[in-house]
N, CA and C atoms as an extended XYZ file, in Angstrom:
570
Properties=species:S:1:pos:R:3:atomname:S:1:resname:S:1:resid:I:1 pbc="F F F"
N        41.593       39.511       42.858 N   MET     1
C        42.082       39.524       44.222 CA  MET     1
C        43.559       39.889       44.199 C   MET     1
N        43.936       40.871       45.026 N   LYS     2
C        45.350       41.232       45.172 CA  LYS     2
C        45.882       40.592       46.436 C   LYS     2
N        46.875       39.744       46.282 N   ASN     3
C        47.494       39.081       47.425 CA  ASN     3
C        48.969       39.451       47.447 C   ASN     3
N        49.364       40.119       48.511 N   LEU     4
C        50.717       40.643       48.607 CA  LEU     4
C        51.465       40.002       49.764 C   LEU     4
N        52.730       39.709       49.536 N   VAL     5
C        53.633       39.344       50.614 CA  VAL     5
C        54.448       40.598       50.878 C   VAL     5
N        54.282       41.180       52.066 N   LEU     6
C        55.059       42.347       52.453 CA  LEU     6
C        56.274       41.839       53.205 C   LEU     6
N        57.427       42.197       52.723 N   PHE     7
C        58.659       41.545       53.119 CA  PHE     7
C        59.704       42.568       53.534 C   PHE     7
N        60.602       42.151       54.367 N   GLY     8
C        61.715       43.004       54.742 CA  GLY     8
C        62.227       42.603       56.110 C   GLY     8
N        63.424       43.051       56.430 N   PRO     9
C        64.030       42.708       57.716 CA  PRO     9
C        63.304       43.374       58.876 C   PRO     9
N        63.589       42.931       60.097 N   PRO    10
C        63.005       43.576       61.269 CA  PRO    10
C        63.315       45.079       61.240 C   PRO    10
N        62.304       45.900       61.478 N   GLY    11
C        62.494       47.342       61.508 CA  GLY    11
C        62.341       48.025       60.165 C   GLY    11
N        61.998       47.270       59.120 N   ALA    12
C        61.871       47.866       57.791 CA  ALA    12
C        60.605       48.703       57.644 C   ALA    12
N        59.635       48.502       58.522 N   GLY    13
C        58.402       49.281       58.450 CA  GLY    13
C        57.216       48.515       57.900 C   GLY    13
N        57.279       47.192       57.918 N   LYS    14
C        56.202       46.372       57.349 CA  LYS    14
C        54.867       46.643       58.024 C   LYS    14
N        54.852       46.653       59.350 N   GLY    15
C        53.597       46.858       60.071 CA  GLY    15
C        52.987       48.218       59.791 C   GLY    15
N        53.820       49.240       59.777 N   THR    16
C        53.359       50.602       59.493 CA  THR    16
C        52.759       50.676       58.103 C   THR    16
N        53.481       50.159       57.122 N   GLN    17
C        53.011       50.231       55.739 CA  GLN    17
C        51.804       49.332       55.499 C   GLN    17
N        51.761       48.188       56.146 N   ALA    18
C        50.614       47.280       55.977 CA  ALA    18
C        49.320       47.978       56.370 C   ALA    18
N        49.376       48.798       57.418 N   ALA    19
C        48.175       49.516       57.862 CA  ALA    19
C        47.661       50.444       56.762 C   ALA    19
N        48.563       51.151       56.075 N   PHE    20
C        48.151       52.037       54.985 CA  PHE    20
C        47.635       51.244       53.791 C   PHE    20
N        48.337       50.180       53.433 N   LEU    21
C        47.930       49.380       52.276 CA  LEU    21
C        46.582       48.711       52.513 C   LEU    21
N        46.371       48.260       53.725 N   LYS    22
C        45.093       47.633       54.095 CA  LYS    22
C        43.942       48.597       53.807 C   LYS    22
N        44.106       49.845       54.226 N   GLU    23
C        43.052       50.843       54.019 CA  GLU    23
C        42.923       51.240       52.552 C   GLU    23
N        44.039       51.486       51.907 N   THR    24
C        44.019       51.966       50.522 CA  THR    24
C        43.385       50.959       49.573 C   THR    24
N        43.709       49.676       49.753 N   TYR    25
C        43.267       48.652       48.806 CA  TYR    25
C        42.185       47.742       49.381 C   TYR    25
N        41.725       48.034       50.592 N   ASP    26
C        40.698       47.243       51.264 CA  ASP    26
C        41.088       45.756       51.309 C   ASP    26
N        42.289       45.512       51.843 N   LEU    27
C        42.829       44.162       51.946 CA  LEU    27
C        42.791       43.688       53.396 C   LEU    27
N        42.839       42.398       53.569 N   ILE    28
C        42.924       41.797       54.898 CA  ILE    28
C        44.403       41.644       55.244 C   ILE    28
N        44.809       42.221       56.364 N   HIS    29
C        46.205       42.142       56.814 CA  HIS    29
C        46.338       40.919       57.712 C   HIS    29
N        47.140       39.964       57.273 N   ILE    30
C        47.383       38.763       58.076 CA  ILE    30
C        48.825       38.797       58.554 C   ILE    30
N        48.983       39.127       59.819 N   SER    31
C        50.296       39.133       60.459 CA  SER    31
C        50.417       37.839       61.241 C   SER    31
N        51.457       37.065       60.948 N   THR    32
C        51.595       35.790       61.656 CA  THR    32
C        51.710       36.009       63.156 C   THR    32
N        52.375       37.072       63.572 N   GLY    33
C        52.478       37.348       65.004 CA  GLY    33
C        51.113       37.544       65.629 C   GLY    33
N        50.254       38.323       64.968 N   ASP    34
C        48.899       38.552       65.482 CA  ASP    34
C        48.086       37.264       65.502 C   ASP    34
N        48.225       36.462       64.448 N   VAL    35
C        47.480       35.199       64.361 CA  VAL    35
C        47.914       34.253       65.476 C   VAL    35
N        49.231       34.190       65.715 N   PHE    36
C        49.735       33.353       66.810 CA  PHE    36
C        49.177       33.825       68.147 C   PHE    36
N        49.289       35.141       68.412 N   ARG    37
C        48.824       35.679       69.693 CA  ARG    37
C        47.331       35.409       69.892 C   ARG    37
N        46.531       35.583       68.836 N   PHE    38
C        45.086       35.344       68.927 CA  PHE    38
C        44.803       33.885       69.283 C   PHE    38
N        45.437       32.977       68.561 N   ASN    39
C        45.189       31.548       68.792 CA  ASN    39
C        45.661       31.098       70.169 C   ASN    39
N        46.786       31.631       70.620 N   ILE    40
C        47.290       31.260       71.945 CA  ILE    40
C        46.406       31.845       73.036 C   ILE    40
N        46.051       33.123       72.900 N   LYS    41
C        45.204       33.785       73.901 CA  LYS    41
C        43.849       33.103       74.030 C   LYS    41
N        43.288       32.707       72.894 N   ASN    42
C        41.954       32.094       72.891 CA  ASN    42
C        42.003       30.581       73.065 C   ASN    42
N        43.212       30.073       73.288 N   GLU    43
C        43.414       28.655       73.565 CA  GLU    43
C        42.744       27.737       72.553 C   GLU    43
N        42.886       28.106       71.266 N   THR    44
C        42.400       27.211       70.209 CA  THR    44
C        43.305       25.985       70.190 C   THR    44
N        42.849       24.946       69.521 N   ASP    45
C        43.679       23.742       69.422 CA  ASP    45
C        45.034       24.072       68.793 C   ASP    45
N        45.018       24.886       67.722 N   LEU    46
C        46.271       25.258       67.069 CA  LEU    46
C        47.112       26.152       67.977 C   LEU    46
N        46.468       27.017       68.725 N   GLY    47
C        47.183       27.874       69.666 CA  GLY    47
C        47.875       27.074       70.752 C   GLY    47
N        47.173       26.065       71.285 N   LYS    48
C        47.778       25.207       72.315 CA  LYS    48
C        48.964       24.432       71.743 C   LYS    48
N        48.801       23.953       70.517 N   LEU    49
C        49.878       23.206       69.871 CA  LEU    49
C        51.093       24.121       69.650 C   LEU    49
N        50.856       25.317       69.117 N   ALA    50
C        51.952       26.262       68.885 CA  ALA    50
C        52.643       26.612       70.198 C   ALA    50
N        51.862       26.859       71.235 N   LYS    51
C        52.420       27.232       72.536 CA  LYS    51
C        53.287       26.111       73.101 C   LYS    51
N        52.906       24.869       72.854 N   SER    52
C        53.694       23.750       73.374 CA  SER    52
C        55.106       23.759       72.791 C   SER    52
N        55.244       24.174       71.541 N   PHE    53
C        56.576       24.274       70.929 CA  PHE    53
C        57.302       25.508       71.453 C   PHE    53
N        56.594       26.626       71.522 N   MET    54
C        57.203       27.881       71.957 CA  MET    54
C        57.683       27.783       73.401 C   MET    54
N        56.927       27.102       74.240 N   ASP    55
C        57.309       26.958       75.647 CA  ASP    55
C        58.621       26.198       75.808 C   ASP    55
N        58.947       25.363       74.815 N   LYS    56
C        60.199       24.607       74.842 CA  LYS    56
C        61.319       25.359       74.130 C   LYS    56
N        61.006       26.559       73.643 N   GLY    57
C        62.004       27.331       72.911 CA  GLY    57
C        62.213       26.844       71.493 C   GLY    57
N        61.289       26.015       71.007 N   ALA    58
C        61.407       25.460       69.658 CA  ALA    58
C        60.592       26.300       68.670 C   ALA    58
N        60.975       26.229       67.404 N   LEU    59
C        60.194       26.881       66.365 CA  LEU    59
C        58.886       26.124       66.165 C   LEU    59
N        57.836       26.856       65.910 N   VAL    60
C        56.553       26.233       65.611 CA  VAL    60
C        56.669       25.611       64.213 C   VAL    60
N        56.296       24.339       64.066 N   PRO    61
C        56.403       23.697       62.744 CA  PRO    61
C        55.616       24.455       61.674 C   PRO    61
N        56.150       24.420       60.460 N   ASP    62
C        55.517       25.117       59.345 CA  ASP    62
C        54.042       24.759       59.219 C   ASP    62
N        53.707       23.481       59.364 N   GLN    63
C        52.328       23.061       59.134 CA  GLN    63
C        51.355       23.704       60.123 C   GLN    63
N        51.784       23.903       61.357 N   VAL    64
C        50.918       24.559       62.350 CA  VAL    64
C        50.660       26.004       61.926 C   VAL    64
N        51.705       26.681       61.507 N   THR    65
C        51.565       28.061       61.037 CA  THR    65
C        50.658       28.116       59.816 C   THR    65
N        50.868       27.213       58.894 N   ILE    66
C        50.064       27.177       57.669 CA  ILE    66
C        48.596       26.905       57.999 C   ILE    66
N        48.348       26.012       58.933 N   ASP    67
C        46.962       25.724       59.323 CA  ASP    67
C        46.291       26.957       59.928 C   ASP    67
N        47.038       27.716       60.730 N   MET    68
C        46.485       28.949       61.304 CA  MET    68
C        46.151       29.955       60.204 C   MET    68
N        47.075       30.130       59.265 N   LEU    69
C        46.848       31.079       58.178 CA  LEU    69
C        45.720       30.625       57.267 C   LEU    69
N        45.630       29.334       57.053 N   SER    70
C        44.564       28.785       56.229 CA  SER    70
C        43.197       29.143       56.804 C   SER    70
N        43.089       29.068       58.117 N   ALA    71
C        41.825       29.424       58.772 CA  ALA    71
C        41.515       30.906       58.565 C   ALA    71
N        42.533       31.772       58.635 N   GLU    72
C        42.331       33.211       58.426 CA  GLU    72
C        41.893       33.497       56.990 C   GLU    72
N        42.516       32.841       56.026 N   VAL    73
C        42.147       33.034       54.629 CA  VAL    73
C        40.707       32.568       54.414 C   VAL    73
N        40.373       31.396       54.937 N   ALA    74
C        39.036       30.832       54.748 CA  ALA    74
C        37.944       31.750       55.306 C   ALA    74
N        38.253       32.470       56.394 N   LYS    75
C        37.271       33.383       57.002 CA  LYS    75
C        37.042       34.632       56.158 C   LYS    75
N        37.945       34.896       55.206 N   ASN    76
C        37.900       36.174       54.483 CA  ASN    76
C        37.930       36.009       52.967 C   ASN    76
N        37.317       34.954       52.471 N   LEU    77
C        37.376       34.679       51.037 CA  LEU    77
C        36.640       35.704       50.180 C   LEU    77
N        35.770       36.490       50.782 N   ASP    78
C        35.039       37.497       50.018 CA  ASP    78
C        35.781       38.838       49.982 C   ASP    78
N        37.007       38.865       50.459 N   SER    79
C        37.778       40.108       50.512 CA  SER    79
C        38.387       40.437       49.152 C   SER    79
N        38.995       41.633       49.080 N   ASN    80
C        39.696       42.049       47.857 CA  ASN    80
C        41.085       41.435       47.763 C   ASN    80
N        41.520       40.785       48.841 N   GLY    81
C        42.831       40.164       48.859 CA  GLY    81
C        43.458       40.266       50.231 C   GLY    81
N        44.729       39.871       50.287 N   PHE    82
C        45.424       39.757       51.564 CA  PHE    82
C        46.803       40.389       51.501 C   PHE    82
N        47.241       40.883       52.644 N   ILE    83
C        48.631       41.272       52.844 CA  ILE    83
C        49.184       40.275       53.848 C   ILE    83
N        50.151       39.487       53.426 N   PHE    84
C        50.800       38.536       54.326 CA  PHE    84
C        52.055       39.195       54.882 C   PHE    84
N        52.104       39.326       56.189 N   ASP    85
C        53.181       40.018       56.889 CA  ASP    85
C        53.814       39.032       57.869 C   ASP    85
N        55.065       38.675       57.617 N   GLY    86
C        55.736       37.709       58.479 CA  GLY    86
C        55.604       36.282       57.984 C   GLY    86
N        55.035       36.127       56.823 N   PHE    87
C        54.857       34.807       56.217 CA  PHE    87
C        54.798       35.001       54.715 C   PHE    87
N        55.428       34.173       53.957 N   PRO    88
C        56.240       33.026       54.330 CA  PRO    88
C        57.637       33.456       54.794 C   PRO    88
N        58.305       32.548       55.509 N   ARG    89
C        59.662       32.804       55.989 CA  ARG    89
C        60.687       31.880       55.337 C   ARG    89
N        60.215       30.905       54.573 N   ASN    90
C        61.136       30.014       53.866 CA  ASN    90
C        60.430       29.479       52.629 C   ASN    90
N        61.171       28.780       51.785 N   VAL    91
C        60.614       28.303       50.516 CA  VAL    91
C        59.488       27.295       50.748 C   VAL    91
N        59.619       26.422       51.727 N   LEU    92
C        58.536       25.460       51.997 CA  LEU    92
C        57.245       26.184       52.357 C   LEU    92
N        57.349       27.237       53.145 N   GLN    93
C        56.152       28.011       53.493 CA  GLN    93
C        55.595       28.734       52.265 C   GLN    93
N        56.474       29.250       51.410 N   ALA    94
C        56.022       29.925       50.186 CA  ALA    94
C        55.269       28.950       49.284 C   ALA    94
N        55.796       27.753       49.164 N   GLU    95
C        55.124       26.736       48.346 CA  GLU    95
C        53.781       26.355       48.955 C   GLU    95
N        53.730       26.235       50.271 N   ALA    96
C        52.470       25.904       50.949 CA  ALA    96
C        51.451       27.031       50.772 C   ALA    96
N        51.923       28.276       50.820 N   LEU    97
C        51.025       29.411       50.594 CA  LEU    97
C        50.476       29.385       49.176 C   LEU    97
N        51.328       29.043       48.213 N   ASP    98
C        50.861       28.923       46.821 CA  ASP    98
C        49.748       27.880       46.710 C   ASP    98
N        49.944       26.731       47.354 N   VAL    99
C        48.947       25.656       47.313 CA  VAL    99
C        47.649       26.113       47.984 C   VAL    99
N        47.782       26.769       49.144 N   LEU   100
C        46.604       27.259       49.867 CA  LEU   100
C        45.795       28.223       49.014 C   LEU   100
N        46.473       29.202       48.422 N   LEU   101
C        45.755       30.196       47.619 CA  LEU   101
C        45.182       29.582       46.350 C   LEU   101
N        45.918       28.668       45.749 N   LYS   102
C        45.418       27.998       44.537 CA  LYS   102
C        44.135       27.231       44.843 C   LYS   102
N        44.043       26.664       46.044 N   SER   103
C        42.827       25.927       46.417 CA  SER   103
C        41.617       26.856       46.492 C   SER   103
N        41.878       28.163       46.561 N   HIS   104
C        40.804       29.168       46.572 CA  HIS   104
C        40.792       29.971       45.262 C   HIS   104
N        41.377       29.395       44.212 N   GLN   105
C        41.429       29.987       42.879 CA  GLN   105
C        42.050       31.380       42.856 C   GLN   105
N        43.130       31.555       43.607 N   THR   106
C        43.860       32.826       43.585 CA  THR   106
C        45.344       32.536       43.782 C   THR   106
N        46.164       33.575       43.760 N   GLU   107
C        47.603       33.399       43.898 CA  GLU   107
C        48.231       34.678       44.445 C   GLU   107
N        49.514       34.591       44.789 N   ILE   108
C        50.256       35.773       45.215 CA  ILE   108
C        50.432       36.677       44.002 C   ILE   108
N        50.081       37.935       44.151 N   SER   109
C        50.256       38.916       43.079 CA  SER   109
C        51.684       39.432       43.040 C   SER   109
N        52.250       39.656       44.232 N   ALA   110
C        53.609       40.196       44.309 CA  ALA   110
C        54.184       40.027       45.703 C   ALA   110
N        55.500       39.892       45.741 N   MET   111
C        56.232       40.046       46.995 CA  MET   111
C        56.890       41.410       46.896 C   MET   111
N        56.562       42.271       47.844 N   ILE   112
C        57.139       43.605       47.860 CA  ILE   112
C        58.033       43.703       49.085 C   ILE   112
N        59.314       43.949       48.827 N   ALA   113
C        60.297       43.996       49.906 CA  ALA   113
C        60.703       45.430       50.196 C   ALA   113
N        60.604       45.798       51.457 N   LEU   114
C        61.118       47.087       51.904 CA  LEU   114
C        62.614       46.908       52.141 C   LEU   114
N        63.414       47.622       51.373 N   GLU   115
C        64.862       47.483       51.435 CA  GLU   115
C        65.454       48.645       52.217 C   GLU   115
N        66.157       48.284       53.303 N   VAL   116
C        66.689       49.291       54.223 CA  VAL   116
C        68.101       48.866       54.639 C   VAL   116
N        69.023       49.812       54.666 N   ASP   117
C        70.385       49.556       55.106 CA  ASP   117
C        70.394       49.052       56.550 C   ASP   117
N        71.287       48.117       56.841 N   ASP   118
C        71.344       47.501       58.170 CA  ASP   118
C        71.498       48.512       59.300 C   ASP   118
N        72.346       49.521       59.137 N   GLU   119
C        72.561       50.481       60.220 CA  GLU   119
C        71.299       51.313       60.487 C   GLU   119
N        70.531       51.582       59.440 N   VAL   120
C        69.254       52.282       59.619 CA  VAL   120
C        68.293       51.386       60.401 C   VAL   120
N        68.279       50.095       60.067 N   LEU   121
C        67.426       49.143       60.786 CA  LEU   121
C        67.780       49.104       62.276 C   LEU   121
N        69.078       49.024       62.566 N   VAL   122
C        69.513       48.960       63.963 CA  VAL   122
C        69.029       50.195       64.711 C   VAL   122
N        69.223       51.375       64.128 N   LYS   123
C        68.785       52.622       64.783 CA  LYS   123
C        67.273       52.622       65.005 C   LYS   123
N        66.517       52.209       63.989 N   ARG   124
C        65.051       52.176       64.110 CA  ARG   124
C        64.614       51.235       65.234 C   ARG   124
N        65.199       50.045       65.250 N   LEU   125
C        64.789       49.049       66.244 CA  LEU   125
C        65.172       49.476       67.656 C   LEU   125
N        66.346       50.026       67.824 N   LEU   126
C        66.754       50.480       69.158 CA  LEU   126
C        65.871       51.635       69.630 C   LEU   126
N        65.495       52.511       68.711 N   LYS   127
C        64.575       53.611       69.054 CA  LYS   127
C        63.210       53.034       69.451 C   LYS   127
N        62.729       52.074       68.673 N   ARG   128
C        61.445       51.438       68.984 CA  ARG   128
C        61.526       50.717       70.325 C   ARG   128
N        62.673       50.127       70.608 N   GLY   129
C        62.857       49.410       71.867 CA  GLY   129
C        62.705       50.290       73.086 C   GLY   129
N        63.018       51.573       72.947 N   LYS   130
C        62.896       52.509       74.072 CA  LYS   130
C        61.439       52.825       74.400 C   LYS   130
N        60.551       52.679       73.420 N   THR   131
C        59.153       53.053       73.637 CA  THR   131
C        58.185       51.875       73.619 C   THR   131
N        58.594       50.767       73.006 N   SER   132
C        57.660       49.647       72.817 CA  SER   132
C        57.609       48.675       73.978 C   SER   132
N        58.675       48.675       74.770 N   GLY   133
C        58.745       47.680       75.837 CA  GLY   133
C        59.123       46.297       75.333 C   GLY   133
N        59.486       46.197       74.067 N   ARG   134
C        59.886       44.910       73.500 CA  ARG   134
C        61.361       44.681       73.780 C   ARG   134
N        61.683       43.673       74.585 N   PRO   135
C        63.090       43.437       74.913 CA  PRO   135
C        63.945       43.076       73.699 C   PRO   135
N        63.330       42.479       72.654 N   ASP   136
C        64.103       42.093       71.472 CA  ASP   136
C        64.512       43.307       70.635 C   ASP   136
N        63.954       44.479       70.938 N   ASP   137
C        64.309       45.701       70.222 CA  ASP   137
C        65.235       46.601       71.040 C   ASP   137
N        65.554       46.230       72.264 N   ALA   138
C        66.276       47.127       73.160 CA  ALA   138
C        67.777       46.843       73.251 C   ALA   138
N        68.238       45.753       72.666 N   ASN   139
C        69.627       45.352       72.823 CA  ASN   139
C        70.305       45.301       71.452 C   ASN   139
N        71.392       46.051       71.304 N   ASP   140
C        72.087       46.148       70.020 CA  ASP   140
C        72.500       44.774       69.488 C   ASP   140
N        73.037       43.928       70.335 N   THR   141
C        73.499       42.604       69.910 CA  THR   141
C        72.327       41.752       69.434 C   THR   141
N        71.222       41.782       70.167 N   VAL   142
C        70.033       41.012       69.796 CA  VAL   142
C        69.466       41.518       68.470 C   VAL   142
N        69.409       42.826       68.320 N   VAL   143
C        68.885       43.429       67.086 CA  VAL   143
C        69.735       43.000       65.888 C   VAL   143
N        71.040       43.097       66.021 N   ARG   144
C        71.931       42.726       64.915 CA  ARG   144
C        71.818       41.235       64.588 C   ARG   144
N        71.611       40.416       65.606 N   ASN   145
C        71.447       38.983       65.379 CA  ASN   145
C        70.139       38.699       64.632 C   ASN   145
N        69.073       39.399       64.994 N   ARG   146
C        67.791       39.225       64.283 CA  ARG   146
C        67.934       39.573       62.804 C   ARG   146
N        68.658       40.634       62.521 N   ILE   147
C        68.873       41.035       61.128 CA  ILE   147
C        69.710       39.979       60.405 C   ILE   147
N        70.734       39.483       61.070 N   LYS   148
C        71.593       38.442       60.493 CA  LYS   148
C        70.774       37.184       60.185 C   LYS   148
N        69.919       36.774       61.111 N   ILE   149
C        69.064       35.597       60.910 CA  ILE   149
C        68.126       35.821       59.725 C   ILE   149
N        67.578       37.030       59.625 N   TYR   150
C        66.697       37.358       58.498 CA  TYR   150
C        67.408       37.088       57.172 C   TYR   150
N        68.621       37.607       57.037 N   TYR   151
C        69.349       37.421       55.777 CA  TYR   151
C        69.701       35.958       55.535 C   TYR   151
N        70.055       35.247       56.585 N   ALA   152
C        70.479       33.851       56.438 CA  ALA   152
C        69.309       32.929       56.104 C   ALA   152
N        68.155       33.176       56.714 N   GLU   153
C        67.049       32.222       56.598 CA  GLU   153
C        65.905       32.674       55.706 C   GLU   153
N        65.662       33.957       55.641 N   THR   154
C        64.454       34.434       54.988 CA  THR   154
C        64.705       35.100       53.645 C   THR   154
N        65.825       35.752       53.498 N   ALA   155
C        66.076       36.508       52.271 CA  ALA   155
C        66.124       35.623       51.029 C   ALA   155
N        66.262       34.306       51.205 N   ILE   156
C        66.268       33.382       50.069 CA  ILE   156
C        64.953       33.458       49.276 C   ILE   156
N        63.920       33.947       49.915 N   LEU   157
C        62.631       34.071       49.231 CA  LEU   157
C        62.682       35.073       48.080 C   LEU   157
N        63.646       35.980       48.115 N   LYS   158
C        63.803       36.912       46.999 CA  LYS   158
C        63.989       36.130       45.707 C   LYS   158
N        64.815       35.095       45.737 N   SER   159
C        65.052       34.274       44.546 CA  SER   159
C        63.786       33.532       44.135 C   SER   159
N        63.056       33.028       45.122 N   TYR   160
C        61.838       32.265       44.842 CA  TYR   160
C        60.826       33.129       44.064 C   TYR   160
N        60.583       34.336       44.577 N   TYR   161
C        59.599       35.200       43.916 CA  TYR   161
C        60.158       35.869       42.663 C   TYR   161
N        61.464       36.109       42.616 N   SER   162
C        62.074       36.665       41.406 CA  SER   162
C        61.912       35.695       40.239 C   SER   162
N        62.056       34.408       40.500 N   ALA   163
C        61.909       33.389       39.449 CA  ALA   163
C        60.498       33.375       38.878 C   ALA   163
N        59.538       33.867       39.653 N   LYS   164
C        58.146       33.932       39.198 CA  LYS   164
C        57.779       35.334       38.691 C   LYS   164
N        58.780       36.216       38.591 N   ASP   165
C        58.571       37.618       38.196 CA  ASP   165
C        57.581       38.332       39.119 C   ASP   165
N        57.672       38.018       40.409 N   LYS   166
C        56.746       38.615       41.372 CA  LYS   166
C        57.469       39.362       42.489 C   LYS   166
N        58.780       39.562       42.336 N   TYR   167
C        59.542       40.265       43.365 CA  TYR   167
C        59.715       41.730       42.987 C   TYR   167
N        59.416       42.611       43.944 N   PHE   168
C        59.588       44.042       43.742 CA  PHE   168
C        60.264       44.625       44.981 C   PHE   168
N        61.435       45.195       44.790 N   GLY   169
C        62.126       45.864       45.883 CA  GLY   169
C        61.748       47.325       45.912 C   GLY   169
N        61.480       47.835       47.111 N   VAL   170
C        61.088       49.227       47.280 CA  VAL   170
C        62.006       49.848       48.329 C   VAL   170
N        62.520       51.029       48.043 N   ASP   171
C        63.359       51.742       48.994 CA  ASP   171
C        62.537       52.046       50.249 C   ASP   171
N        62.979       51.490       51.382 N   GLY   172
C        62.259       51.650       52.639 CA  GLY   172
C        62.805       52.750       53.523 C   GLY   172
N        63.560       53.690       52.945 N   VAL   173
C        64.119       54.803       53.716 CA  VAL   173
C        63.458       56.097       53.253 C   VAL   173
N        63.099       56.927       54.211 N   GLY   174
C        62.441       58.198       53.923 CA  GLY   174
C        61.243       58.349       54.823 C   GLY   174
N        60.416       59.311       54.518 N   SER   175
C        59.220       59.517       55.332 CA  SER   175
C        58.241       58.369       55.094 C   SER   175
N        57.384       58.137       56.055 N   VAL   176
C        56.357       57.099       55.922 CA  VAL   176
C        55.537       57.349       54.657 C   VAL   176
N        55.224       58.614       54.417 N   GLU   177
C        54.408       58.970       53.251 CA  GLU   177
C        55.134       58.655       51.941 C   GLU   177
N        56.437       58.992       51.882 N   ASP   178
C        57.204       58.717       50.659 CA  ASP   178
C        57.270       57.216       50.370 C   ASP   178
N        57.470       56.433       51.417 N   ILE   179
C        57.541       54.977       51.247 CA  ILE   179
C        56.190       54.438       50.793 C   ILE   179
N        55.123       54.977       51.353 N   THR   180
C        53.773       54.557       50.950 CA  THR   180
C        53.539       54.842       49.471 C   THR   180
N        53.976       55.989       49.010 N   VAL   181
C        53.826       56.346       47.588 CA  VAL   181
C        54.578       55.345       46.716 C   VAL   181
N        55.799       54.973       47.130 N   ARG   182
C        56.587       54.000       46.359 CA  ARG   182
C        55.868       52.652       46.296 C   ARG   182
N        55.310       52.227       47.420 N   LEU   183
C        54.578       50.961       47.450 CA  LEU   183
C        53.344       51.017       46.554 C   LEU   183
N        52.599       52.117       46.652 N   ASN   184
C        51.394       52.271       45.826 CA  ASN   184
C        51.739       52.232       44.347 C   ASN   184
N        52.867       52.823       43.972 N   THR   185
C        53.285       52.830       42.568 CA  THR   185
C        53.461       51.398       42.061 C   THR   185
N        54.082       50.562       42.874 N   VAL   186
C        54.264       49.155       42.488 CA  VAL   186
C        52.918       48.441       42.421 C   VAL   186
N        52.123       48.580       43.461 N   ILE   187
C        50.850       47.850       43.536 CA  ILE   187
C        49.911       48.256       42.412 C   ILE   187
N        49.910       49.530       42.058 N   ASN   188
C        49.003       50.002       41.010 CA  ASN   188
C        49.360       49.451       39.635 C   ASN   188
N        50.567       48.888       39.491 N   THR   189
C        50.945       48.298       38.193 CA  THR   189
C        50.566       46.815       38.114 C   THR   189
N        50.117       46.251       39.213 N   LEU   190
C        49.808       44.805       39.232 CA  LEU   190
C        48.477       44.530       38.565 C   LEU   190
């Protein structure tokens, strides 16, 4: 089973690349954003719980997120593996993911980070904001703050996976096809 954490700041191209990797390696793409939206829309118990925190402007507790992801993994145990997109976001979540996968006799194969210069990210996100209708992508100050938060809170995972020899940085600048080739080169060595 190949289990990948696809990592990178907002605008790095994770969603775009996950779609290609999903097809190429026949993996299940688990995007925390999609999982949250599904659970909230379908008013599952976990969705209602998550929404209660979100409605107050609070972060959803790690355990709620982990429980949602656990359900997604359990539904797809016969797959070739998973691409985790947007999770983990901190060391506690990474440790919980390790425990979850170990309970199913598997583990993370690699964390692959799309590395992109901040100014390129800002341009990408502002361009996406013009077409996506996402207000968080349309404002330069908001975009720069999201990138800053990523580095402050999430980038620490590089050390976590590096200590396990599972961190791989990939240049996330260039054509979609070129970036896909770089990712495939890393994955094919696992």
